[in-house]
All heavy atoms as an XYZ file, in Angstrom:
809
protein
N      -7.197      6.406      0.907
C      -7.686      7.409     -0.046
C      -9.146      7.551      0.040
O      -9.657      8.680     -0.075
C      -7.257      7.004     -1.428
C      -5.782      6.994     -1.742
C      -5.534      6.437     -3.090
C      -5.082      8.305     -1.518
N      -9.821      6.451      0.215
C     -11.246      6.506      0.332
C     -11.691      7.263      1.552
O     -12.592      8.108      1.467
C     -11.889      5.080      0.370
C     -13.440      4.961      0.500
C     -14.107      5.714     -0.654
C     -13.807      3.530      0.582
N     -11.060      6.983      2.687
C     -11.429      7.651      3.915
C     -11.176      9.174      3.832
O     -11.952      9.993      4.270
C     -10.606      7.115      5.095
C     -11.083      5.732      5.528
C     -10.139      5.230      6.646
C     -12.502      5.694      6.028
N     -10.069      9.564      3.104
C      -9.765     10.977      2.917
C     -10.854     11.603      2.077
O     -11.303     12.731      2.316
C      -8.399     11.150      2.198
C      -7.194     11.152      3.237
C      -7.269     12.202      4.206
O      -7.555     13.366      3.878
O      -7.201     11.878      5.444
N     -11.223     10.945      1.014
C     -12.268     11.507      0.164
C     -13.587     11.626      0.910
O     -14.258     12.695      0.835
C     -12.569     10.557     -1.058
O     -11.331     10.433     -1.768
C     -13.658     11.134     -1.972
N     -13.945     10.674      1.690
C     -15.157     10.784      2.505
C     -15.066     11.970      3.473
O     -15.962     12.671      3.651
C     -15.419      9.439      3.230
C     -15.812      8.304      2.342
C     -15.920      6.996      3.167
C     -17.096      8.548      1.638
N     -13.916     12.095      4.151
C     -13.786     13.105      5.155
C     -13.818     14.512      4.473
O     -14.449     15.482      4.991
C     -12.450     12.932      5.847
N     -13.186     14.659      3.317
C     -13.128     15.930      2.569
C     -14.467     16.281      2.084
O     -14.829     17.512      2.136
C     -12.147     15.811      1.362
O     -10.875     15.408      1.969
C     -11.996     17.089      0.705
N     -15.240     15.397      1.509
C     -16.542     15.787      0.919
C     -17.727     15.603      1.835
O     -18.846     15.845      1.450
C     -16.655     14.966     -0.413
C     -15.703     15.297     -1.419
N     -14.577     14.591     -1.587
C     -15.697     16.323     -2.265
C     -13.857     15.111     -2.567
N     -14.532     16.187     -2.987
N     -17.481     15.085      3.106
C     -18.549     14.919      4.028
C     -19.736     14.128      3.497
O     -20.938     14.478      3.677
C     -19.000     16.302      4.608
O     -17.928     16.943      5.198
N     -19.453     13.083      2.775
C     -20.554     12.287      2.226
C     -20.793     10.989      3.022
O     -21.590     10.213      2.587
C     -20.302     11.955      0.733
C     -18.950     11.122      0.554
C     -20.266     13.212     -0.157
C     -18.738     10.625     -0.817
N     -20.070     10.856      4.087
C     -20.242      9.686      4.879
C     -21.343      9.826      5.916
O     -21.249     10.662      6.757
C     -18.891      9.260      5.553
C     -18.233     10.493      6.178
N     -18.556     10.990      7.436
C     -17.217     11.240      5.770
C     -17.849     12.072      7.786
N     -17.061     12.244      6.725
N     -22.321      9.036      5.777
C     -23.487      9.102      6.621
C     -23.164      8.782      8.041
O     -23.660      9.430      8.956
N     -22.287      7.873      8.299
C     -21.987      7.424      9.647
C     -21.229      8.537     10.424
O     -21.340      8.503     11.685
C     -21.186      6.103      9.662
C     -21.941      4.932      9.153
C     -19.841      6.278      9.006
N     -20.579      9.404      9.822
C     -19.786     10.399     10.508
C     -20.749     11.524     11.050
O     -20.218     12.440     11.686
C     -18.708     10.903      9.596
N     -21.945     11.525     10.730
C     -22.856     12.538     11.232
C     -23.278     12.482     12.691
O     -23.537     13.359     13.348
C     -24.070     12.600     10.319
C     -23.827     13.024      8.889
C     -25.092     13.117      8.127
N     -24.784     13.403      6.700
C     -25.406     12.835      5.704
N     -26.445     12.108      5.899
N     -25.041     13.095      4.485
N     -23.202     11.147     13.110
C     -23.659     10.891     14.454
C     -22.464     10.599     15.396
O     -21.375     10.383     14.919
N     -22.676     10.545     16.718
C     -21.595     10.438     17.651
C     -20.681      9.236     17.519
O     -19.563      9.322     17.173
N     -21.199      7.966     17.723
C     -20.429      6.795     17.717
C     -19.834      6.527     16.336
O     -18.695      6.225     16.181
C     -21.204      5.610     18.239
C     -20.401      4.346     18.096
C     -21.649      5.774     19.674
N     -20.654      6.666     15.346
C     -20.221      6.477     13.989
C     -19.048      7.400     13.586
O     -18.079      6.983     12.941
N     -19.173      8.601     13.994
C     -18.165      9.580     13.688
C     -16.863      9.228     14.416
O     -15.684      9.315     13.853
C     -18.633     11.019     14.126
C     -17.611     12.093     13.732
C     -18.180     13.472     14.011
C     -17.205     14.533     13.576
N     -17.729     15.826     13.724
N     -16.966      8.813     15.611
C     -15.781      8.474     16.439
C     -15.077      7.246     15.796
O     -13.823      7.270     15.654
C     -16.211      8.072     17.835
C     -15.016      7.679     18.699
C     -15.483      7.354     20.151
O     -16.459      7.860     20.595
O     -14.738      6.703     20.823
N     -15.841      6.290     15.380
C     -15.231      5.065     14.754
C     -14.569      5.464     13.453
O     -13.488      5.081     13.103
C     -16.300      3.969     14.466
C     -16.724      3.395     15.851
C     -15.787      2.890     13.523
C     -17.960      2.496     15.756
N     -15.289      6.252     12.648
C     -14.711      6.798     11.373
C     -13.385      7.535     11.633
O     -12.371      7.308     10.910
C     -15.703      7.716     10.647
C     -15.130      8.368      9.437
C     -15.212      7.588      8.214
C     -14.536      9.577      9.425
C     -14.676      8.175      7.080
C     -14.088     10.120      8.283
C     -14.069      9.422      7.032
N     -13.358      8.422     12.587
C     -12.151      9.174     12.847
C     -11.016      8.289     13.321
O      -9.864      8.492     12.946
C     -12.440     10.303     13.837
C     -13.255     11.416     13.245
O     -13.196     11.682     11.941
N     -13.895     12.144     14.064
N     -11.321      7.314     14.105
C     -10.243      6.416     14.645
C      -9.737      5.525     13.438
O      -8.528      5.343     13.321
C     -10.805      5.503     15.783
C     -10.911      6.234     17.035
C     -11.336      5.318     18.168
C     -11.426      6.095     19.503
N     -11.693      5.223     20.579
N     -10.639      5.121     12.622
C     -10.205      4.339     11.400
C      -9.358      5.190     10.554
O      -8.288      4.700     10.030
C     -11.356      3.856     10.670
O     -12.217      3.033     11.382
N      -9.717      6.417     10.332
C      -8.913      7.318      9.448
C      -7.526      7.576     10.065
O      -6.494      7.568      9.403
C      -9.617      8.649      9.309
C      -8.939      9.575      8.378
C      -9.954     10.764      8.119
N      -9.261     11.844      7.402
C      -8.827     12.980      7.946
N      -9.132     13.257      9.218
N      -8.160     13.801      7.277
N      -7.464      7.802     11.405
C      -6.185      8.003     12.042
C      -5.262      6.781     11.889
O      -4.039      6.933     11.614
C      -6.386      8.320     13.550
C      -6.932      9.668     13.783
C      -7.315      9.879     15.232
O      -6.878      9.130     16.128
O      -8.127     10.826     15.509
N      -5.853      5.583     12.070
C      -5.122      4.340     11.933
C      -4.528      4.217     10.495
O      -3.350      3.886     10.313
C      -5.982      3.207     12.271
C      -5.358      1.808     12.061
C      -4.527      1.266     12.999
C      -5.469      1.114     10.894
C      -3.906      0.057     12.881
C      -4.843     -0.084     10.644
C      -4.077     -0.607     11.652
O      -3.446     -1.866     11.493
N      -5.355      4.413      9.486
C      -4.943      4.337      8.084
C      -3.870      5.341      7.845
O      -2.817      5.030      7.197
C      -6.108      4.550      7.153
C      -5.682      4.703      5.721
C      -7.096      3.389      7.281
N      -3.956      6.554      8.303
C      -2.963      7.596      8.058
C      -1.645      7.253      8.745
O      -0.550      7.520      8.199
C      -3.462      8.973      8.548
C      -4.696      9.502      7.796
S      -4.487      9.536      6.018
C      -3.317     10.900      5.891
N      -1.710      6.613      9.889
C      -0.499      6.312     10.598
C       0.291      5.239      9.933
O       1.512      5.248      9.905
C      -0.846      5.788     12.031
C       0.359      5.495     12.914
C      -0.025      5.111     14.300
N      -1.342      4.640     14.445
C      -2.154      4.902     15.385
N      -1.803      5.671     16.378
N      -3.375      4.395     15.473
N      -0.411      4.248      9.261
C       0.245      3.104      8.610
C       0.236      3.187      7.110
O       0.538      2.178      6.484
C      -0.370      1.879      9.088
C      -0.161      1.581     10.632
C      -1.185      1.803     11.478
C       1.033      1.223     10.998
C      -0.934      1.569     12.808
C       1.299      0.964     12.357
C       0.287      1.142     13.317
N      -0.008      4.364      6.530
C       0.040      4.497      5.088
C       1.453      4.163      4.596
O       2.464      4.484      5.200
C      -0.394      5.772      4.596
C       0.519      6.926      4.938
C      -0.091      8.321      4.471
O      -1.197      8.358      3.946
N       0.646      9.281      4.634
N       1.530      3.457      3.453
C       2.801      2.999      2.963
C       3.490      3.927      1.922
O       4.647      3.946      1.762
C       2.614      1.622      2.273
C       2.137      0.560      3.207
C       3.190      0.133      4.150
N       2.712     -1.070      4.840
C       3.007     -1.274      6.026
N       3.690     -0.469      6.760
N       2.546     -2.354      6.715
N       2.689      4.726      1.269
C       3.192      5.575      0.195
C       2.863      7.062      0.402
O       1.915      7.392      1.075
C       2.729      5.103     -1.179
C       3.199      3.717     -1.436
C       2.280      2.631     -1.304
C       4.450      3.426     -1.809
C       2.651      1.328     -1.518
C       4.856      2.088     -1.951
C       3.974      1.040     -1.805
N       3.700      7.906     -0.190
C       3.600      9.350      0.029
C       2.309      9.981     -0.488
O       1.840     10.945      0.089
C       4.794     10.066     -0.666
C       6.202      9.681     -0.128
C       7.207     10.169     -0.972
C       8.588      9.631     -0.611
N       9.666     10.192     -1.457
N       1.798      9.422     -1.606
C       0.627      9.995     -2.141
C      -0.125      8.982     -2.977
O       0.406      7.850     -3.239
C       1.014     11.198     -3.034
O       1.768     10.730     -4.122
N      -1.290      9.377     -3.555
C      -2.042      8.512     -4.398
C      -1.244      8.247     -5.671
O      -1.161      7.153     -6.172
C      -3.354      9.206     -4.759
C      -4.204      8.410     -5.763
C      -5.475      9.141     -6.073
C      -6.272      8.377     -7.101
N      -7.487      9.072     -7.557
N      -0.561      9.292     -6.182
C       0.238      9.174     -7.420
C       1.389      8.210     -7.170
O       1.718      7.429     -8.055
C       0.797     10.552     -7.861
C      -0.321     11.479     -8.353
C      -1.130     12.124     -7.175
O      -0.644     12.206     -5.976
O      -2.206     12.617     -7.539
N       2.022      8.251     -6.061
C       3.132      7.360     -5.669
C       2.633      5.873     -5.699
O       3.213      4.969     -6.172
C       3.792      7.656     -4.342
N       1.462      5.704     -5.026
C       0.844      4.296     -4.993
C       0.584      3.769     -6.398
O       0.813      2.658     -6.710
C      -0.354      4.320     -4.110
N       0.029      4.640     -7.277
C      -0.271      4.296     -8.566
C       0.971      3.975     -9.411
O       0.972      3.048    -10.196
C      -1.088      5.398     -9.275
C      -2.566      5.482     -8.745
C      -3.324      6.663     -9.272
O      -2.705      7.584     -9.945
O      -4.499      6.744     -9.006
N       2.027      4.777     -9.194
C       3.300      4.500     -9.936
C       3.847      3.117     -9.454
O       4.385      2.390    -10.308
C       4.321      5.609     -9.578
N       3.836      2.849     -8.205
C       4.342      1.553     -7.685
C       3.474      0.416     -8.273
O       4.088     -0.584     -8.786
C       4.283      1.533     -6.137
C       4.505      0.064     -5.646
C       5.292      2.443     -5.543
N       2.178      0.533     -8.284
C       1.384     -0.510     -8.855
C       1.671     -0.708    -10.323
O       1.853     -1.869    -10.764
C      -0.151     -0.140     -8.696
C      -1.052     -1.125     -9.277
C      -2.504     -0.755     -9.103
C      -3.556     -1.733     -9.783
N      -4.849     -1.324     -9.752
N       1.856      0.386    -11.074
C       2.172      0.292    -12.494
C       3.537     -0.401    -12.688
O       3.726     -1.277    -13.588
C       2.155      1.682    -13.130
N       4.503     -0.058    -11.860
C       5.824     -0.728    -11.993
C       5.839     -2.070    -11.683
O       6.416     -2.894    -12.494
C       6.783      0.099    -10.945
C       8.137     -0.524    -10.891
C       9.034     -0.137    -12.067
N      10.384     -0.563    -11.860
C      11.023     -1.556    -12.467
N      10.342     -2.245    -13.399
N      12.252     -1.868    -12.225
N       5.172     -2.530    -10.665
C       5.144     -3.943    -10.301
C       4.327     -4.753    -11.336
O       4.722     -5.871    -11.674
C       4.549     -4.126     -8.797
C       5.377     -3.517     -7.740
C       4.676     -3.663     -6.407
C       6.795     -4.095     -7.728
N       3.243     -4.216    -11.732
C       2.380     -4.875    -12.703
C       3.138     -5.049    -14.029
O       3.063     -6.130    -14.656
C       1.043     -4.124    -12.934
O       0.368     -3.992    -11.690
C       0.163     -4.821    -13.962
N       3.891     -4.053    -14.449
C       4.655     -4.070    -15.717
C       5.704     -5.216    -15.622
O       6.173     -5.634    -16.694
C       5.295     -2.734    -16.034
O       6.422     -2.467    -15.125
N       6.178     -5.617    -14.464
C       7.128     -6.656    -14.344
C       6.571     -7.985    -14.205
O       7.258     -8.977    -13.964
C       7.998     -6.375    -13.121
C       8.819     -5.081    -13.245
C       9.726     -5.093    -14.457
O      10.501     -6.043    -14.637
N       9.613     -4.090    -15.324
N       5.129     -8.106    -14.330
C       4.523     -9.431    -14.344
C       3.905     -9.841    -13.066
O       3.511    -11.018    -12.934
N       3.859     -8.972    -12.104
C       3.181     -9.377    -10.855
C       1.659     -9.298    -11.006
O       1.115     -8.470    -11.705
C       3.582     -8.409     -9.654
C       4.980     -8.725     -9.166
S       5.115     -7.842     -7.566
C       6.855     -8.000     -7.332
N       1.007    -10.245    -10.336
C      -0.458    -10.233    -10.356
C      -0.935     -9.188     -9.399
O      -0.183     -8.683     -8.542
C      -1.021    -11.632     -9.912
O      -0.646    -11.792     -8.521
C      -0.466    -12.755    -10.733
N      -2.211     -8.892     -9.442
C      -2.857     -7.931     -8.518
C      -2.635     -8.351     -7.109
O      -2.353     -7.584     -6.230
C      -4.346     -7.703     -8.847
O      -4.497     -7.169    -10.093
N      -2.835     -9.644     -6.845
C      -2.665    -10.188     -5.482
C      -1.215     -9.961     -5.009
O      -0.971     -9.493     -3.855
C      -3.027    -11.619     -5.448
C      -2.804    -12.263     -4.132
C      -3.639    -12.028     -3.039
C      -1.680    -13.087     -3.843
C      -3.443    -12.653     -1.757
C      -1.426    -13.637     -2.632
C      -2.314    -13.430     -1.587
N      -0.240    -10.261     -5.846
C       1.169    -10.091     -5.495
C       1.482     -8.625     -5.293
O       2.216     -8.304     -4.315
C       2.029    -10.643     -6.623
C       1.959    -12.215     -6.719
C       2.594    -12.753     -7.977
O       2.729    -12.010     -8.940
O       2.952    -13.977     -7.915
N       0.980     -7.784     -6.092
C       1.188     -6.347     -5.961
C       0.666     -5.844     -4.558
O       1.312     -5.182     -3.805
C       0.603     -5.517     -7.081
C       0.567     -4.043     -6.735
C       1.274     -5.833     -8.413
N      -0.583     -6.294     -4.247
C      -1.192     -5.922     -2.970
C      -0.314     -6.386     -1.810
O      -0.104     -5.612     -0.881
N       0.080     -7.618     -1.864
C       0.877     -8.157     -0.750
C       2.208     -7.442     -0.722
O       2.633     -7.061      0.440
C       1.120     -9.641     -0.963
S      -0.331    -10.655     -0.719
N       2.848     -7.238     -1.811
C       4.093     -6.565     -1.903
C       4.062     -5.168     -1.260
O       4.881     -4.758     -0.471
C       4.603     -6.533     -3.333
C       6.075     -6.231     -3.449
C       7.001     -7.288     -3.577
C       6.500     -4.957     -3.596
C       8.337     -6.977     -3.773
C       7.859     -4.676     -3.762
C       8.720     -5.699     -3.839
N       3.041     -4.462     -1.599
C       2.850     -3.062     -1.162
C       2.471     -2.945      0.339
O       2.856     -2.069      1.075
C       1.806     -2.336     -1.972
S       2.355     -2.022     -3.619
N       1.675     -3.978      0.835
C       1.279     -3.957      2.206
C       2.347     -4.512      3.138
O       2.445     -4.063      4.246
C      -0.045     -4.689      2.371
C      -1.224     -3.937      1.888
O      -1.351     -2.754      2.162
N      -2.064     -4.557      1.111
N       3.119     -5.533      2.681
C       4.043     -6.159      3.514
C       5.458     -5.566      3.431
O       6.282     -5.780      4.306
C       4.094     -7.651      3.252
C       2.765     -8.373      3.444
C       2.839     -9.807      2.950
C       2.327     -8.390      4.892
N       5.675     -4.764      2.420
C       6.970     -4.115      2.126
C       8.190     -4.869      2.511
O       8.909     -4.547      3.462
C       6.988     -2.689      2.782
C       6.093     -1.741      2.030
C       6.602     -2.676      4.239
N       8.438     -5.910      1.764
C       9.665     -6.678      2.097
C      10.907     -5.917      1.923
O      10.994     -4.951      1.126
C       9.632     -7.891      1.029
C       8.736     -7.304     -0.033
C       7.756     -6.373      0.599
N      11.949     -6.196      2.694
C      13.242     -5.466      2.648
C      14.293     -6.200      1.823
O      15.324     -5.607      1.537
C      13.728     -5.183      4.027
C      12.788     -4.235      4.802
C      13.306     -3.927      6.139
O      14.372     -4.311      6.506
O      12.556     -3.198      6.881
N      14.011     -7.458      1.427
C      14.993     -8.197      0.617
C      14.211     -9.202     -0.286
O      13.041     -9.441     -0.068
C      15.894     -9.010      1.490
O      15.242    -10.084      2.154
N      14.912     -9.609     -1.277
C      14.300    -10.633     -2.249
C      13.955    -11.941     -1.492
O      12.871    -12.425     -1.723
C      15.302    -10.938     -3.384
N      14.769    -12.299     -0.562
C      14.566    -13.599      0.155
C      13.292    -13.376      1.010
O      12.464    -14.307      1.124
C      15.771    -13.881      1.077
C      17.010    -14.270      0.332
C      17.805    -13.077     -0.275
O      17.547    -11.911      0.163
O      18.676    -13.269     -1.143
N      13.154    -12.252      1.684
C      11.972    -11.970      2.494
C      10.683    -11.950      1.630
O       9.712    -12.515      1.931
C      12.104    -10.631      3.253
C      10.928    -10.340      4.167
C      11.007     -9.017      4.867
O      11.892     -8.213      4.585
O      10.072     -8.744      5.614
N      10.834    -11.335      0.441
C       9.650    -11.262     -0.485
C       9.178    -12.604     -0.860
O       8.000    -12.880     -0.911
C      10.008    -10.458     -1.710
N      10.149    -13.482     -1.194
C       9.772    -14.865     -1.552
C       9.265    -15.673     -0.450
O       8.355    -16.542     -0.593
C      11.003    -15.576     -2.204
C      11.392    -15.013     -3.560
C      12.632    -15.717     -4.087
C      13.045    -15.180     -5.396
N      14.216    -15.922     -5.973
N       9.735    -15.380      0.835
C       9.215    -16.164      1.969
C       7.770    -15.731      2.301
O       6.983    -16.600      2.682
C      10.154    -15.881      3.158
N       7.433    -14.440      2.166
C       6.061    -14.001      2.511
C       5.157    -14.070      1.379
O       3.936    -14.103      1.607
C       6.073    -12.666      3.186
C       6.659    -11.596      2.297
C       6.843    -12.718      4.552
C       6.664    -10.177      2.849
N       5.607    -14.092      0.162
C       4.791    -14.222     -1.006
C       5.386    -15.330     -1.959
O       6.194    -15.019     -2.843
C       4.696    -12.871     -1.831
C       4.417    -11.702     -0.916
C       3.685    -12.933     -2.898
C       4.630    -10.290     -1.492
N       5.101    -16.561     -1.610
C       5.726    -17.651     -2.266
C       5.658    -17.643     -3.849
O       6.611    -18.193     -4.538
C       5.007    -18.882     -1.707
C       4.497    -18.440     -0.416
C       4.199    -16.984     -0.565
N       4.644    -17.071     -4.365
C       4.492    -17.048     -5.830
C       5.547    -16.224     -6.503
O       5.749    -16.282     -7.727
C       3.088    -16.549     -6.243
O       2.843    -15.260     -5.659
C       2.057    -17.541     -5.840
N       6.323    -15.399     -5.719
C       7.368    -14.588     -6.319
C       8.613    -15.376     -6.513
O       9.629    -14.817     -7.062
C       7.661    -13.363     -5.377
C       6.541    -12.341     -5.192
C       7.033    -11.231     -4.272
C       6.042    -11.854     -6.543
N       8.578    -16.643     -6.193
C       9.793    -17.516     -6.426
C      10.226    -17.529     -7.923
O      11.341    -17.873     -8.225
C       9.494    -18.930     -5.924
N       9.261    -17.211     -8.796
C       9.557    -17.286    -10.237
C      10.518    -16.083    -10.643
O      11.052    -16.109    -11.765
C       8.266    -17.280    -11.095
C       7.503    -15.937    -11.004
C       6.203    -15.984    -11.812
N       5.472    -14.731    -11.859
C       4.746    -14.212    -10.950
N       4.650    -14.855     -9.809
N       4.175    -13.025    -11.135
N      10.668    -15.153     -9.800
C      11.611    -14.020    -10.104
C      12.975    -14.341     -9.588
O      13.163    -14.979     -8.527
C      11.076    -12.722     -9.380
C       9.842    -12.122     -9.964
C       8.549    -12.492     -9.411
C       9.882    -11.311    -11.078
C       7.409    -11.939    -10.008
C       8.729    -10.727    -11.610
C       7.510    -11.095    -11.068
N      13.974    -13.870    -10.253
C      15.350    -13.887     -9.807
C      15.536    -12.941     -8.686
O      14.818    -11.888     -8.530
C      16.330    -13.551    -10.871
C      16.342    -14.541    -12.050
C      16.816    -15.952    -11.692
O      17.756    -16.036    -10.806
O      16.309    -16.917    -12.281
N      16.402    -13.235     -7.730
C      16.672    -12.333     -6.603
C      17.082    -10.967     -7.002
O      16.620     -9.943     -6.390
C      17.745    -12.878     -5.601
C      17.214    -14.070     -4.719
O      16.014    -14.359     -4.749
N      18.119    -14.711     -4.039
N      17.819    -10.847     -8.053
C      18.265     -9.551     -8.596
C      17.077     -8.731     -9.041
O      17.037     -7.519     -8.858
C      19.328     -9.724     -9.681
C      20.577    -10.390     -9.254
C      20.517    -11.918     -9.081
O      19.586    -12.541     -9.712
O      21.327    -12.414     -8.325
N      16.125     -9.394     -9.744
C      14.938     -8.686    -10.163
C      14.158     -8.111     -9.033
O      13.685     -7.018     -9.048
C      14.012     -9.635    -10.934
C      14.572    -10.050    -12.308
C      13.604    -11.059    -12.938
O      13.647    -12.295    -12.546
O      12.824    -10.604    -13.829
N      13.894     -8.963     -8.054
C      13.126     -8.502     -6.851
C      13.876     -7.466     -6.114
O      13.267     -6.452     -5.633
C      12.803     -9.709     -5.895
C      11.763    -10.644     -6.451
C      11.622    -11.843     -5.503
C      10.393     -9.977     -6.565
N      15.173     -7.596     -6.007
C      15.917     -6.504     -5.254
C      15.810     -5.208     -5.981
O      15.651     -4.166     -5.313
C      17.398     -6.960     -5.184
O      17.551     -8.109     -4.345
N      15.881     -5.213     -7.280
C      15.709     -3.970     -8.035
C      14.299     -3.348     -7.870
O      14.174     -2.173     -7.741
C      15.949     -4.266     -9.536
N      13.303     -4.219     -7.825
C      11.935     -3.761     -7.596
C      11.791     -3.164     -6.209
O      11.141     -2.108     -5.964
C      10.866     -4.887     -7.826
C      10.715     -5.287     -9.223
C       9.845     -6.531     -9.319
C      10.092     -4.177    -10.079
N      12.384     -3.840     -5.223
C      12.319     -3.289     -3.844
C      12.912     -1.914     -3.778
O      12.434     -1.016     -3.139
C      13.012     -4.341     -2.851
C      12.130     -5.605     -2.700
C      13.241     -3.731     -1.508
C      12.788     -6.778     -2.047
N      14.075     -1.815     -4.395
C      14.733     -0.490     -4.433
C      13.965      0.535     -5.123
O      13.859      1.773     -4.601
C      16.123     -0.589     -5.104
C      17.185     -1.283     -4.279
C      18.451     -1.480     -5.005
O      18.839     -0.642     -5.867
O      19.156     -2.444     -4.694
N      13.272      0.223     -6.148
C      12.422      1.152     -6.918
C      11.247      1.546     -6.125
O      10.928      2.744     -6.052
C      11.872      0.540     -8.237
C      12.961      0.358     -9.339
O      14.051      0.954     -9.143
O      12.696     -0.371    -10.276
N      10.632      0.650     -5.473
C       9.492      0.911     -4.612
C       9.868      1.731     -3.358
O       9.053      2.624     -2.940
C       8.770     -0.392     -4.203
C       7.705     -0.176     -3.110
C       8.122     -1.081     -5.395
N      11.015      1.524     -2.875
C      11.440      2.194     -1.635
C      11.424      3.710     -1.812
O      11.051      4.443     -0.866
C      12.836      1.788     -1.257
C      13.302      2.262      0.059
C      12.903      1.691      1.256
C      14.135      3.356      0.165
C      13.288      2.162      2.501
C      14.572      3.863      1.410
C      14.109      3.221      2.502
O      14.511      3.685      3.780
N      11.723      4.176     -2.946
C      11.742      5.681     -3.232
C      10.344      6.292     -3.058
O      10.201      7.440     -2.808
C      12.350      5.993     -4.518
C      11.451      5.651     -5.728
C      12.133      5.977     -7.056
O      12.896      6.820     -7.166
N      11.720      5.156     -8.097
N       9.287      5.476     -3.256
C       7.936      6.040     -3.116
C       7.338      5.868     -1.699
O       6.280      6.382     -1.456
C       7.035      5.227     -4.092
C       7.309      5.564     -5.564
C       8.057      4.649     -6.321
C       6.955      6.752     -6.111
C       8.303      4.905     -7.600
C       7.186      6.994     -7.467
C       7.838      6.074     -8.191
O       8.203      6.290     -9.495
N       8.010      5.178     -0.855
C       7.484      4.896      0.477
C       7.401      6.115      1.333
O       8.210      7.075      1.239
C       8.355      3.865      1.204
C       8.081      2.511      0.557
C       8.489      1.299      1.441
N       8.055      1.450      2.806
C       8.834      0.953      3.777
N      10.008      0.425      3.537
N       8.459      1.069      4.992
N       6.408      6.131      2.227
C       6.244      7.127      3.194
C       7.045      6.778      4.408
O       6.937      5.614      4.886
C       4.767      7.317      3.592
O       4.591      8.200      4.607
N       7.855      7.678      4.903
C       8.713      7.344      6.127
C       8.329      8.159      7.285
O       9.134      8.553      8.131
C      10.129      7.554      5.722
C      10.641      6.762      4.557
N      10.809      5.420      4.647
C      10.858      7.119      3.281
C      11.179      4.948      3.476
N      11.206      5.995      2.595
N       7.007      8.451      7.380
C       6.532      9.246      8.470
C       6.502      8.542      9.789
O       6.433      7.345      9.848
C       5.143      9.742      8.173
């Protein structure tokens, strides 16, 4: 989102010159290719949903970036989620899945 804002408003100083602009554009392309959610609103909705269920900011960040496909996987890659029942995590994974970008 930050890179999009910078590109849209042309407030990034590094993008004015050759090498800086090239690095900026490559970074932006990389981020766009691997974005996890459809929009800013979708990302905010996911964050609110996970936070409301008692996840910490760190857990929310890991969960959103690593996008586990099962409760067991979520617990394996984010050990602090062991406090949740598998059914709870499975429901959260299903809820989050609807917001994901499948590009």
